[in-house]
C-alpha positions, 0 to 999 in steps of 0.5 A: 496523528502519528506518521505511521498511523497516517500510513496505516490508515492510508493503506486501509483507505487505498486497499479497502472497499466500502461500496454503496450502489457500486460506488467505493466510499473509501476514495483511494486518492485520499488514502495514498495522500494520507500515506504520502503525508505520513511518509513526509513526516518521517523523511530525512534527506536522501533516505528510503522514505523519500522514494516511498513518498514519491510513489505514494504521491504518484499513486494518488492521481493514478488511483483518481484515473482508476476511479474515473475509468470505472465509467468506461466500457468494460472491454476498453483497453484503457481500463485494463492498463489503468487497472494494472497500473493501480495494482502494480503501483500499489504493490510497489508502494507498499513494498517501498513503505515497508522497506523504509520502515525496516531500514529505519528499525534496523538502523536503530537496532530494533529487530523485534518487528523487522523479520515479520515486516519483511515476510509480510511485504513479500506476502502482500507483494507476491500474492498480489502479483500472482493475483494480478496475473490470474486476473488476466488469464495466466492461471486460476485464482484460488480462494486460498490465495485471495484470503492469504493476500487479504490476511497478509495485508490486514496483519501488515496494517495491524503491525504498522498501527502497533509500531506507530508509537516507537520514538524513531518512527515519530515525526522528524523535526 
């Protein structure tokens, strides 16, 4: 599997939810680990992929704690703290992944997808941040906002899948 395909599949697993009797069958730590594996394949010493990979590696145990915290009482403070950490960490990780890809694309002179990726990362991070604030009572969450965030995330993942075959986004020796 190509590195960017691993990243895109990892994002599908990390942000997707396939529930059976209240249990999410898409195990988020596996998704973040898959992202980290793809980022490791693209990493060169001192580049932006190393930072993105470090965040993806950190998100795996954080999301595992979130899975374990699902059994805790709804009003427990730890559940809120973990929920915020998962959301903010996930949004930062997506931002850093796209940033690393944009830097690599620009360095190779390929600007065909750079503007689109830049808009999508702002949409995913910005709308996700607003959604987090709304979740904790700092406003109302409009269905349009939720649909916009979901659409931006889906388009981002599709663009990643379509970009996976570019030679400079293949594994480094």
